[in-house]
A tleap script that builds the chain and sets N, CA, C and O, in Angstrom:
source leaprc.protein.ff14SB
mol = sequence {
  NMET THR THR CYS VAL PHE VAL GLN ILE ARG
  CYS THR PRO GLY THR THR TYR LYS VAL ALA
  GLU ASP ILE ALA LEU ARG GLU ILE HIE SER
  GLU LEU TYR SER THR SER GLY GLU TRP ASP
  LEU LEU VAL LYS LEU TYR ILE PRO GLU GLY
  LYS ASP VAL GLY HIE TYR ILE ASN GLU GLN
  LEU ALA ASP VAL PRO GLY ILE GLU ARG THR
  LEU THR THR LEU THR PHE LYS ALA CPHE
}
set mol.1.N position { -3.443 -12.257 -0.987 }
set mol.1.CA position { -3.606 -13.289 -0.204 }
set mol.1.C position { -1.878 -13.194 -0.045 }
set mol.1.O position { -1.026 -12.795 -0.839 }
set mol.2.N position { -1.786 -13.677 1.167 }
set mol.2.CA position { -0.913 -14.074 2.203 }
set mol.2.C position { -0.425 -15.783 1.293 }
set mol.2.O position { -1.392 -16.528 1.132 }
set mol.3.N position { 1.093 -16.374 0.706 }
set mol.3.CA position { 0.594 -16.952 0.659 }
set mol.3.C position { 1.777 -18.247 2.801 }
set mol.3.O position { 2.609 -17.715 3.535 }
set mol.4.N position { 1.313 -19.540 2.928 }
set mol.4.CA position { 1.937 -19.747 4.482 }
set mol.4.C position { 2.692 -20.832 3.820 }
set mol.4.O position { 2.052 -21.706 3.235 }
set mol.5.N position { 3.303 -20.851 3.833 }
set mol.5.CA position { 5.363 -21.887 4.093 }
set mol.5.C position { 5.612 -22.171 5.150 }
set mol.5.O position { 5.696 -21.454 6.147 }
set mol.6.N position { 5.792 -23.553 4.998 }
set mol.6.CA position { 6.082 -24.356 6.480 }
set mol.6.C position { 7.941 -24.042 6.474 }
set mol.6.O position { 8.536 -24.053 5.396 }
set mol.7.N position { 8.404 -23.879 7.291 }
set mol.7.CA position { 10.350 -23.434 7.166 }
set mol.7.C position { 10.811 -24.410 8.348 }
set mol.7.O position { 10.392 -24.062 9.452 }
set mol.8.N position { 11.659 -25.660 8.320 }
set mol.8.CA position { 12.682 -26.871 8.828 }
set mol.8.C position { 13.600 -26.148 8.907 }
set mol.8.O position { 13.988 -25.401 8.008 }
set mol.9.N position { 14.122 -26.279 10.097 }
set mol.9.CA position { 15.431 -25.634 10.726 }
set mol.9.C position { 16.343 -26.406 10.676 }
set mol.9.O position { 15.861 -27.488 11.012 }
set mol.10.N position { 17.427 -26.533 10.454 }
set mol.10.CA position { 18.121 -27.392 12.046 }
set mol.10.C position { 19.226 -26.086 12.191 }
set mol.10.O position { 19.657 -25.176 11.483 }
set mol.11.N position { 19.386 -26.583 13.515 }
set mol.11.CA position { 20.695 -25.396 13.762 }
set mol.11.C position { 21.501 -26.009 15.268 }
set mol.11.O position { 21.282 -26.732 16.240 }
set mol.12.N position { 22.664 -25.060 14.596 }
set mol.12.CA position { 24.007 -25.698 15.759 }
set mol.12.C position { 23.521 -25.968 16.828 }
set mol.12.O position { 22.676 -25.283 17.404 }
set mol.13.N position { 24.353 -27.766 17.510 }
set mol.13.CA position { 23.646 -27.665 18.378 }
set mol.13.C position { 24.406 -27.227 20.109 }
set mol.13.O position { 25.549 -27.134 20.556 }
set mol.14.N position { 23.178 -27.077 20.584 }
set mol.14.CA position { 22.781 -26.873 21.331 }
set mol.14.C position { 22.480 -25.718 21.587 }
set mol.14.O position { 22.631 -25.262 22.720 }
set mol.15.N position { 21.674 -24.552 19.926 }
set mol.15.CA position { 20.571 -23.383 20.281 }
set mol.15.C position { 20.157 -23.300 19.850 }
set mol.15.O position { 19.848 -22.298 19.204 }
set mol.16.N position { 19.753 -24.433 19.845 }
set mol.16.CA position { 17.608 -24.617 20.265 }
set mol.16.C position { 16.312 -24.031 20.254 }
set mol.16.O position { 15.432 -23.718 19.451 }
set mol.17.N position { 16.629 -24.003 21.855 }
set mol.17.CA position { 16.117 -23.107 22.264 }
set mol.17.C position { 16.386 -21.874 22.421 }
set mol.17.O position { 15.352 -21.359 22.845 }
set mol.18.N position { 17.337 -20.960 22.303 }
set mol.18.CA position { 17.952 -20.123 21.694 }
set mol.18.C position { 17.858 -19.447 20.308 }
set mol.18.O position { 18.026 -18.263 20.015 }
set mol.19.N position { 17.533 -20.550 19.498 }
set mol.19.CA position { 16.577 -20.009 17.870 }
set mol.19.C position { 15.621 -19.511 18.320 }
set mol.19.O position { 15.347 -18.315 18.222 }
set mol.20.N position { 14.746 -20.639 19.074 }
set mol.20.CA position { 13.512 -20.805 19.092 }
set mol.20.C position { 13.057 -19.039 19.366 }
set mol.20.O position { 12.483 -18.145 18.745 }
set mol.21.N position { 13.632 -19.212 20.516 }
set mol.21.CA position { 13.771 -17.896 21.381 }
set mol.21.C position { 13.918 -16.429 20.880 }
set mol.21.O position { 13.390 -15.512 21.508 }
set mol.22.N position { 14.910 -16.131 19.322 }
set mol.22.CA position { 15.023 -15.250 18.827 }
set mol.22.C position { 13.621 -15.444 17.817 }
set mol.22.O position { 12.723 -14.652 18.103 }
set mol.23.N position { 13.451 -15.982 17.170 }
set mol.23.CA position { 12.555 -16.329 15.936 }
set mol.23.C position { 10.780 -15.830 17.064 }
set mol.23.O position { 9.618 -15.618 16.718 }
set mol.24.N position { 11.224 -15.834 17.909 }
set mol.24.CA position { 9.309 -15.999 19.137 }
set mol.24.C position { 9.842 -14.411 18.374 }
set mol.24.O position { 9.397 -13.910 17.341 }
set mol.25.N position { 11.219 -13.732 19.534 }
set mol.25.CA position { 11.313 -12.243 20.021 }
set mol.25.C position { 10.701 -11.665 17.625 }
set mol.25.O position { 9.784 -10.900 17.326 }
set mol.26.N position { 11.148 -12.019 17.139 }
set mol.26.CA position { 11.025 -11.329 16.060 }
set mol.26.C position { 8.791 -11.231 16.114 }
set mol.26.O position { 8.252 -10.229 16.583 }
set mol.27.N position { 8.303 -11.922 15.793 }
set mol.27.CA position { 7.063 -11.856 15.774 }
set mol.27.C position { 6.094 -12.321 14.446 }
set mol.27.O position { 4.921 -12.146 14.115 }
set mol.28.N position { 7.428 -13.101 13.821 }
set mol.28.CA position { 6.964 -12.969 11.980 }
set mol.28.C position { 6.073 -14.539 12.311 }
set mol.28.O position { 5.134 -14.813 11.563 }
set mol.29.N position { 6.315 -15.176 13.065 }
set mol.29.CA position { 5.550 -16.801 13.288 }
set mol.29.C position { 4.121 -17.149 13.509 }
set mol.29.O position { 3.376 -16.708 14.384 }
set mol.30.N position { 3.787 -18.254 12.312 }
set mol.30.CA position { 1.366 -17.833 12.774 }
set mol.30.C position { 2.280 -18.806 14.254 }
set mol.30.O position { 1.874 -18.446 15.359 }
set mol.31.N position { 3.500 -20.024 14.283 }
set mol.31.CA position { 3.647 -21.056 14.938 }
set mol.31.C position { 5.044 -21.395 14.608 }
set mol.31.O position { 5.909 -21.060 13.798 }
set mol.32.N position { 4.822 -22.496 15.942 }
set mol.32.CA position { 6.831 -23.052 16.377 }
set mol.32.C position { 6.578 -23.139 16.839 }
set mol.32.O position { 5.800 -22.568 17.603 }
set mol.33.N position { 7.484 -24.709 16.665 }
set mol.33.CA position { 6.774 -26.218 17.083 }
set mol.33.C position { 8.897 -26.180 17.484 }
set mol.33.O position { 9.653 -25.226 17.301 }
set mol.34.N position { 9.065 -26.847 17.748 }
set mol.34.CA position { 10.227 -27.791 17.630 }
set mol.34.C position { 9.822 -28.935 17.643 }
set mol.34.O position { 8.724 -29.395 17.959 }
set mol.35.N position { 11.453 -29.768 17.014 }
set mol.35.CA position { 10.286 -31.442 17.114 }
set mol.35.C position { 11.523 -32.320 16.601 }
set mol.35.O position { 12.508 -31.676 16.240 }
set mol.36.N position { 11.583 -33.638 16.531 }
set mol.36.CA position { 12.657 -34.344 17.054 }
set mol.36.C position { 13.156 -34.790 15.064 }
set mol.36.O position { 12.445 -34.703 14.063 }
set mol.37.N position { 14.692 -35.266 15.208 }
set mol.37.CA position { 14.560 -35.881 13.638 }
set mol.37.C position { 15.712 -35.607 13.102 }
set mol.37.O position { 16.665 -36.203 13.603 }
set mol.38.N position { 15.938 -34.867 12.210 }
set mol.38.CA position { 16.732 -33.821 11.356 }
set mol.38.C position { 16.633 -32.642 11.344 }
set mol.38.O position { 17.037 -31.546 10.955 }
set mol.39.N position { 15.887 -33.285 11.960 }
set mol.39.CA position { 15.826 -31.164 11.552 }
set mol.39.C position { 14.288 -30.479 13.506 }
set mol.39.O position { 13.265 -30.936 14.016 }
set mol.40.N position { 15.335 -29.104 13.768 }
set mol.40.CA position { 14.951 -29.162 14.669 }
set mol.40.C position { 13.871 -28.036 15.503 }
set mol.40.O position { 13.308 -28.134 16.593 }
set mol.41.N position { 13.867 -26.773 14.300 }
set mol.41.CA position { 12.182 -26.582 14.610 }
set mol.41.C position { 11.568 -26.604 13.520 }
set mol.41.O position { 11.952 -26.591 12.350 }
set mol.42.N position { 10.100 -26.655 14.229 }
set mol.42.CA position { 9.040 -25.732 12.761 }
set mol.42.C position { 8.456 -24.988 12.467 }
set mol.42.O position { 7.356 -24.929 13.017 }
set mol.43.N position { 8.628 -24.462 11.943 }
set mol.43.CA position { 7.690 -22.888 11.543 }
set mol.43.C position { 6.837 -23.214 10.519 }
set mol.43.O position { 6.987 -23.936 9.533 }
set mol.44.N position { 5.402 -22.193 11.144 }
set mol.44.CA position { 4.640 -21.646 10.333 }
set mol.44.C position { 4.756 -20.162 9.886 }
set mol.44.O position { 4.817 -19.390 10.843 }
set mol.45.N position { 4.809 -19.463 8.419 }
set mol.45.CA position { 4.818 -18.572 8.856 }
set mol.45.C position { 4.019 -18.546 7.370 }
set mol.45.O position { 3.904 -19.534 6.645 }
set mol.46.N position { 3.278 -16.662 6.955 }
set mol.46.CA position { 2.739 -16.025 6.416 }
set mol.46.C position { 3.348 -15.390 6.039 }
set mol.46.O position { 3.957 -14.570 6.727 }
set mol.47.N position { 3.490 -15.530 4.291 }
set mol.47.CA position { 4.580 -14.781 3.549 }
set mol.47.C position { 3.184 -13.396 3.476 }
set mol.47.O position { 1.980 -13.573 3.291 }
set mol.48.N position { 3.933 -12.084 3.700 }
set mol.48.CA position { 2.959 -10.915 3.430 }
set mol.48.C position { 2.949 -10.601 1.822 }
set mol.48.O position { 3.900 -10.185 1.159 }
set mol.49.N position { 1.708 -10.889 1.396 }
set mol.49.CA position { 1.144 -10.167 -0.299 }
set mol.49.C position { 2.600 -9.542 -0.634 }
set mol.49.O position { 3.426 -9.118 0.174 }
set mol.50.N position { 2.683 -9.597 -1.924 }
set mol.50.CA position { 3.540 -9.069 -2.702 }
set mol.50.C position { 4.934 -9.227 -1.808 }
set mol.50.O position { 5.066 -8.094 -1.344 }
set mol.51.N position { 5.647 -9.743 -1.495 }
set mol.51.CA position { 6.574 -10.273 0.043 }
set mol.51.C position { 7.274 -11.216 -1.424 }
set mol.51.O position { 6.510 -11.589 -2.315 }
set mol.52.N position { 8.488 -11.448 -1.476 }
set mol.52.CA position { 9.220 -12.772 -2.625 }
set mol.52.C position { 9.070 -13.669 -0.977 }
set mol.52.O position { 8.829 -13.442 0.209 }
set mol.53.N position { 9.346 -14.594 -1.752 }
set mol.53.CA position { 9.262 -15.746 -0.339 }
set mol.53.C position { 10.912 -15.924 -0.124 }
set mol.53.O position { 11.455 -15.881 0.980 }
set mol.54.N position { 11.710 -16.164 -1.594 }
set mol.54.CA position { 12.737 -16.497 -0.433 }
set mol.54.C position { 13.910 -14.836 0.188 }
set mol.54.O position { 14.982 -14.917 0.788 }
set mol.55.N position { 13.359 -13.852 -0.140 }
set mol.55.CA position { 13.817 -12.107 0.111 }
set mol.55.C position { 13.309 -13.294 0.979 }
set mol.55.O position { 13.865 -14.389 0.891 }
set mol.56.N position { 11.859 -13.010 2.134 }
set mol.56.CA position { 11.173 -13.365 2.984 }
set mol.56.C position { 11.997 -13.644 4.191 }
set mol.56.O position { 12.271 -13.046 5.232 }
set mol.57.N position { 12.201 -14.457 3.800 }
set mol.57.CA position { 12.798 -15.319 5.301 }
set mol.57.C position { 14.753 -14.970 5.272 }
set mol.57.O position { 15.440 -14.731 6.265 }
set mol.58.N position { 15.330 -15.070 3.517 }
set mol.58.CA position { 16.337 -14.929 4.197 }
set mol.58.C position { 16.918 -13.094 4.774 }
set mol.58.O position { 18.057 -12.811 5.147 }
set mol.59.N position { 16.050 -12.390 4.700 }
set mol.59.CA position { 15.947 -11.376 5.404 }
set mol.59.C position { 15.281 -11.248 6.984 }
set mol.59.O position { 15.776 -10.375 7.697 }
set mol.60.N position { 14.127 -12.124 7.579 }
set mol.60.CA position { 12.928 -11.759 8.036 }
set mol.60.C position { 13.487 -12.954 9.040 }
set mol.60.O position { 13.285 -12.911 10.253 }
set mol.61.N position { 14.294 -14.143 8.318 }
set mol.61.CA position { 14.084 -15.841 9.238 }
set mol.61.C position { 15.695 -15.984 9.413 }
set mol.61.O position { 16.177 -15.815 10.533 }
set mol.62.N position { 16.327 -16.223 8.567 }
set mol.62.CA position { 17.446 -17.299 7.982 }
set mol.62.C position { 19.055 -16.498 8.728 }
set mol.62.O position { 20.206 -16.929 8.795 }
set mol.63.N position { 18.316 -14.969 9.268 }
set mol.63.CA position { 19.755 -14.328 9.936 }
set mol.63.C position { 19.740 -14.695 10.993 }
set mol.63.O position { 20.877 -15.094 11.244 }
set mol.64.N position { 18.715 -14.891 12.345 }
set mol.64.CA position { 18.879 -15.788 13.373 }
set mol.64.C position { 20.636 -16.462 13.652 }
set mol.64.O position { 20.943 -17.472 13.019 }
set mol.65.N position { 21.268 -16.073 14.234 }
set mol.65.CA position { 22.313 -16.832 14.768 }
set mol.65.C position { 21.790 -18.059 15.605 }
set mol.65.O position { 21.085 -18.119 16.613 }
set mol.66.N position { 22.675 -19.461 14.453 }
set mol.66.CA position { 22.355 -20.930 15.253 }
set mol.66.C position { 21.684 -21.472 14.472 }
set mol.66.O position { 21.572 -22.691 14.603 }
set mol.67.N position { 20.896 -20.722 13.234 }
set mol.67.CA position { 20.561 -21.511 12.357 }
set mol.67.C position { 21.893 -21.879 11.215 }
set mol.67.O position { 22.731 -21.052 10.857 }
set mol.68.N position { 21.834 -23.312 10.773 }
set mol.68.CA position { 22.712 -23.877 10.085 }
set mol.68.C position { 22.009 -23.977 9.056 }
set mol.68.O position { 22.775 -23.451 8.248 }
set mol.69.N position { 20.734 -24.383 8.229 }
set mol.69.CA position { 20.019 -24.511 7.334 }
set mol.69.C position { 18.766 -24.525 7.353 }
set mol.69.O position { 18.331 -24.776 8.477 }
set mol.70.N position { 18.054 -24.372 6.639 }
set mol.70.CA position { 16.385 -24.697 6.819 }
set mol.70.C position { 16.303 -24.211 4.888 }
set mol.70.O position { 16.984 -23.595 4.068 }
set mol.71.N position { 14.381 -25.338 4.991 }
set mol.71.CA position { 13.838 -27.036 4.445 }
set mol.71.C position { 12.257 -26.026 4.296 }
set mol.71.O position { 11.471 -25.804 5.217 }
set mol.72.N position { 12.093 -25.355 2.277 }
set mol.72.CA position { 11.176 -24.303 3.053 }
set mol.72.C position { 10.242 -24.818 2.522 }
set mol.72.O position { 10.634 -24.748 1.357 }
set mol.73.N position { 8.334 -25.766 2.421 }
set mol.73.CA position { 7.634 -26.188 2.034 }
set mol.73.C position { 6.712 -25.104 1.654 }
set mol.73.O position { 6.620 -24.430 2.680 }
set mol.74.N position { 5.542 -24.246 0.199 }
set mol.74.CA position { 5.529 -24.004 0.075 }
set mol.74.C position { 3.845 -24.484 0.553 }
set mol.74.O position { 3.536 -25.599 0.974 }
set mol.75.N position { 3.021 -23.452 0.376 }
set mol.75.CA position { 1.383 -24.111 0.777 }
set mol.75.C position { 0.874 -24.123 -1.146 }
set mol.75.O position { 1.573 -23.434 -1.889 }
set mol.76.N position { 0.032 -24.689 -1.586 }
set mol.76.CA position { -0.720 -24.172 -1.981 }
set mol.76.C position { -2.294 -24.426 -1.542 }
set mol.76.O position { -2.879 -25.242 -0.830 }
set mol.77.N position { -2.753 -23.019 -2.540 }
set mol.77.CA position { -4.928 -23.972 -2.116 }
set mol.77.C position { -5.580 -24.722 -3.377 }
set mol.77.O position { -5.746 -24.444 -4.565 }
set mol.78.N position { -5.870 -25.821 -2.527 }
set mol.78.CA position { -6.124 -27.263 -3.211 }
set mol.78.C position { -7.292 -27.556 -3.510 }
set mol.78.O position { -7.710 -28.118 -4.522 }
set mol.79.N position { -8.195 -26.923 -2.034 }
set mol.79.CA position { -9.872 -26.647 -2.884 }
set mol.79.C position { -10.570 -25.178 -2.664 }
set mol.79.O position { -11.657 -24.927 -3.184 }
savepdb mol mol.pdb
quit
């Protein structure tokens, strides 16, 4: 079973659209949104089975130029 995570991203000022474009081109996301407030983007990802969440995010997402900081929220099957 894959793990669903939400990653909030803070971008270097003026780079949000470029960061979003770079993420979209990697085709690793399920959904990608621009947000207002403290965070600039919200990405919904499904981590492949058997992959470590932290390593996957660091290797597939966090190295996108223009990302200053991320906040990952893990999800759990509640029902």
